[in-house]
Wavefront OBJ file of the C-alpha trace (Angstrom):
o trace
v 100.001 146.807 118.828
v 102.954 144.680 117.229
v 103.351 140.783 116.950
v 105.759 140.460 119.653
v 103.308 142.004 122.093
v 100.083 140.018 120.790
v 102.658 137.401 121.531
v 103.428 138.075 125.163
v 99.705 138.669 125.476
v 98.734 135.902 124.190
v 101.304 133.611 126.583
v 100.042 135.608 129.881
v 96.551 135.058 128.895
v 97.211 131.046 128.195
v 99.571 130.893 131.412
v 96.770 132.351 133.237
v 94.335 130.244 131.660
v 96.472 126.962 132.610
v 96.926 127.594 136.106
v 93.093 128.355 136.391
v 93.097 124.923 134.918
v 95.600 123.265 137.194
v 93.766 124.638 140.307
v 90.334 123.752 139.124
v 92.129 119.741 139.280
v 93.968 120.147 142.245
v 90.105 121.142 144.148
v 88.444 119.324 142.459
v 90.636 116.325 143.655
v 91.087 117.409 147.414
v 87.189 117.658 147.707
v 86.495 114.225 146.446
v 88.850 112.513 148.318
v 88.267 113.982 151.191
v 84.729 114.588 150.924
v 84.462 117.942 151.823
v 81.595 120.182 151.375
v 81.905 123.956 150.313
v 80.429 125.118 147.310
v 75.953 125.640 147.037
v 74.871 124.364 143.910
v 74.250 127.507 142.103
v 77.756 128.312 142.954
v 79.000 124.241 141.706
v 77.485 124.793 138.156
v 78.836 128.280 137.487
v 82.213 126.837 138.288
v 81.478 123.831 136.563
v 80.555 126.338 133.518
v 83.674 128.100 133.994
v 85.944 124.680 133.437
v 84.592 125.308 129.330
v 84.998 128.521 128.933
v 88.859 128.437 130.294
v 88.700 125.404 127.637
v 87.967 127.518 125.145
v 90.252 130.498 126.004
v 93.271 128.120 125.807
v 92.385 127.125 122.857
v 91.851 130.732 121.619
v 95.103 132.105 123.326
v 97.110 128.774 121.300
v 95.793 129.989 118.119
v 96.838 133.969 118.091
v 99.956 132.505 119.676
v 100.423 129.774 116.653
v 99.747 133.159 114.339
v 101.669 135.850 115.645
v 104.821 133.169 116.102
v 104.891 132.785 112.668
v 105.184 135.906 111.818
v 108.168 136.878 114.169
v 109.052 133.430 113.172
v 112.754 135.270 112.180
v 113.287 137.316 114.702
v 116.030 137.087 117.815
v 114.716 137.159 121.109
v 118.109 136.472 123.122
v 118.021 139.620 125.149
v 114.693 138.348 126.423
v 116.012 134.951 127.691
v 117.495 136.172 130.801
v 114.149 138.124 132.204
v 112.175 135.209 131.449
v 113.997 132.460 132.634
v 114.347 135.186 136.471
v 110.688 135.003 136.024
v 109.642 131.629 135.829
v 111.749 130.827 138.408
v 110.176 133.381 140.933
v 106.331 131.947 139.067
v 107.146 127.997 140.251
v 108.136 128.723 143.864
v 104.768 131.399 144.355
v 102.341 128.704 142.501
v 104.590 125.634 144.937
v 103.372 128.058 147.951
v 100.022 128.633 146.696
v 98.933 125.097 146.709
v 99.082 124.256 150.727
v 97.430 127.508 151.018
v 94.317 126.667 148.156
v 93.726 123.071 150.344
v 94.261 124.397 153.589
v 91.242 126.761 152.431
v 89.160 123.925 151.133
v 89.149 122.358 154.221
v 88.619 125.383 156.582
v 85.384 126.053 154.268
v 84.311 122.513 154.287
v 84.868 122.817 158.731
v 82.766 126.794 158.223
v 80.089 125.018 156.137
v 79.899 121.871 158.473
v 79.718 123.800 160.916
v 76.649 126.041 159.993
v 75.371 123.285 159.557
v 75.064 121.709 162.540
v 74.485 125.271 164.323
v 71.035 125.441 161.982
v 70.313 121.707 163.011
v 70.274 121.906 166.398
v 68.538 125.268 166.905
v 65.567 123.994 164.352
v 65.594 120.557 166.241
v 65.159 121.798 169.708
v 62.550 124.573 168.580
v 60.608 121.029 167.431
v 60.896 119.095 170.481
v 59.877 122.406 173.118
v 56.553 122.879 170.186
v 55.596 119.137 170.459
v 57.133 118.801 173.952
v 53.673 117.038 174.641
v 52.706 114.732 171.900
v 56.287 113.534 171.710
v 55.837 112.393 175.474
v 52.631 110.319 174.372
v 54.837 108.625 171.659
v 57.469 108.234 174.208
v 55.811 105.975 175.607
v 56.533 102.344 173.227
v 54.574 99.557 171.654
v 54.894 97.631 168.485
v 51.474 98.452 167.069
v 49.502 99.752 164.137
v 47.816 102.246 166.353
v 51.095 103.766 167.720
v 53.024 103.594 164.266
v 50.217 105.681 163.195
v 50.634 108.476 165.951
v 54.199 108.177 165.531
v 54.439 108.471 161.716
v 51.558 111.258 161.762
v 53.709 113.412 164.003
v 57.048 112.700 162.195
v 55.075 114.201 159.306
v 54.081 117.246 160.970
v 57.331 117.956 162.405
v 59.341 117.629 158.974
v 56.814 120.320 157.511
v 57.709 123.121 159.749
v 61.125 123.341 159.229
v 63.551 123.840 155.940
v 67.065 122.816 157.849
v 66.298 119.157 157.623
v 63.963 116.803 155.219
v 64.068 113.601 157.542
v 62.674 113.189 160.720
v 62.512 109.638 162.450
v 62.585 107.576 165.909
v 64.896 104.991 167.281
v 63.587 103.417 169.889
v 65.189 99.774 171.711
v 63.351 96.708 170.993
v 64.521 92.968 170.832
v 63.975 90.362 168.424
v 63.948 86.571 169.145
v 65.379 87.820 171.881
v 68.081 89.785 170.862
v 68.205 93.677 171.434
v 67.704 95.594 168.056
v 67.443 99.139 167.890
v 64.161 100.152 165.731
v 63.487 102.842 163.822
v 60.448 104.401 163.263
v 60.207 107.293 160.047
v 57.731 110.218 158.854
v 57.477 108.407 155.669
v 56.363 104.554 156.677
v 52.819 104.154 156.219
v 50.960 100.918 157.668
v 47.818 99.931 156.097
v 45.422 97.145 157.554
v 47.139 94.517 155.037
v 50.579 95.041 156.143
v 51.897 92.081 158.772
v 53.924 94.190 161.329
v 57.889 93.140 161.047
v 60.195 94.431 163.416
v 62.404 93.966 160.751
v 61.709 96.240 158.445
v 62.804 98.784 160.964
v 65.807 98.225 161.353
v 67.863 100.866 159.738
v 71.968 100.237 158.562
v 74.110 103.108 160.495
v 77.823 103.821 160.231
v 79.921 102.347 163.000
v 80.104 105.728 164.600
v 76.763 106.255 164.568
v 75.595 102.439 166.071
v 78.552 103.301 168.988
v 76.598 106.451 169.490
v 73.125 104.316 170.083
v 74.444 101.432 171.755
v 76.166 104.534 173.837
v 72.811 106.217 174.625
v 70.209 103.363 175.681
v 73.417 100.906 178.011
v 75.291 103.784 179.317
v 72.457 106.654 179.830
v 74.627 109.142 177.508
v 72.488 112.053 176.669
v 74.248 114.282 174.361
v 73.412 115.221 171.216
v 75.739 114.126 168.380
v 76.316 115.247 164.961
v 78.054 113.560 161.938
v 78.735 114.788 158.518
v 78.957 112.569 155.557
v 79.426 113.487 151.887
v 76.166 115.901 151.956
v 74.594 114.021 154.644
v 74.488 115.566 158.295
v 72.482 113.644 160.813
v 71.870 115.195 164.076
v 70.191 112.696 167.269
v 68.898 113.918 170.081
v 68.127 111.611 173.495
v 64.644 111.882 174.836
v 63.992 110.212 177.851
v 59.967 110.714 179.645
v 58.990 108.610 182.707
v 61.783 106.117 182.512
v 60.929 105.847 178.204
v 64.300 106.653 176.325
v 64.277 107.388 172.653
v 66.138 109.574 170.347
v 65.267 111.668 167.833
v 66.826 111.661 164.489
v 67.157 114.621 162.250
v 68.764 114.541 158.856
v 69.767 116.948 156.058
v 71.236 115.781 152.257
v 71.726 118.960 151.480
v 71.867 120.616 148.029
v 75.650 121.411 147.890
v 78.921 120.492 148.186
v 79.913 118.051 145.681
v 82.123 119.533 142.769
v 80.573 117.041 140.160
v 77.281 117.104 140.716
v 76.396 119.557 143.624
v 74.743 117.420 145.842
l 1 2 3 4 5 6 7 8 9 10 11 12 13 14 15 16 17 18 19 20 21 22 23 24 25 26 27 28 29 30 31 32 33 34 35 36 37 38 39 40 41 42 43 44 45 46 47 48 49 50 51 52 53 54 55 56 57 58 59 60 61 62 63 64 65 66 67 68 69 70 71 72 73 74 75 76 77 78 79 80 81 82 83 84 85 86 87 88 89 90 91 92 93 94 95 96 97 98 99 100 101 102 103 104 105 106 107 108 109 110 111 112 113 114 115 116 117 118 119 120 121 122 123 124 125 126 127 128 129 130 131 132 133 134 135 136 137 138 139 140 141 142 143 144 145 146 147 148 149 150 151 152 153 154 155 156 157 158 159 160 161 162 163 164 165 166 167 168 169 170 171 172 173 174 175 176 177 178 179 180 181 182 183 184 185 186 187 188 189 190 191 192 193 194 195 196 197 198 199 200 201 202 203 204 205 206 207 208 209 210 211 212 213 214 215 216 217 218 219 220 221 222 223 224 225 226 227 228 229 230 231 232 233 234 235 236 237 238 239 240 241 242 243 244 245 246 247 248 249 250 251 252 253 254 255 256 257 258 259 260 261 262 263 264 265
């Protein structure tokens, strides 16, 4: 292979490497700005390592290009100029058209990933509720004391160990603190010892605005529909539940190990 072909080949490889790097930057920025969650952890790590490969490839082609261009420094390439300009024009058009396609694919991938997680959470939660209906009916008789809290956390701990589709389970009740209404959240990890002083304030959890609005709608307006929300790799599912006029919300959440291109979490 002569020097002219080697220069041409190195140009092509270098162009592909630069193009791949540009696409990666676009994907990274779009995913982080809009909080898109698409890639699994293993794919994310492979994707990040590929960036190093692209940079090494770019550096290698640059060295080859410089070396062979020195050998052709005296050659004239006037006959190639017109063809090169035409190819550049077509390449720019193709690149511009491809950008919205890549971004649309990212959003579509995020939608499919979120929808799949939603269906998995709903299916698993419905199965858990069906299997433990009698136990759930018992703790629906809410009473803020150590015995009730212990029974509730034990049940939640058992529920969370039966399914891998969620890693956190809680129950939300409406209560009062100093005459003002509050929503208390009881988790599977909350353990009460004999030395602990029961304080309702310790069971208040911060929820996003949309989540608070939903919770208020359930307890104030008898709303009984499920509610699913995703936020930067966290997936939350709220399921209203009522037994003997005792109302509560079962709260299932999952922190997925995929999504962020920079950390995989």
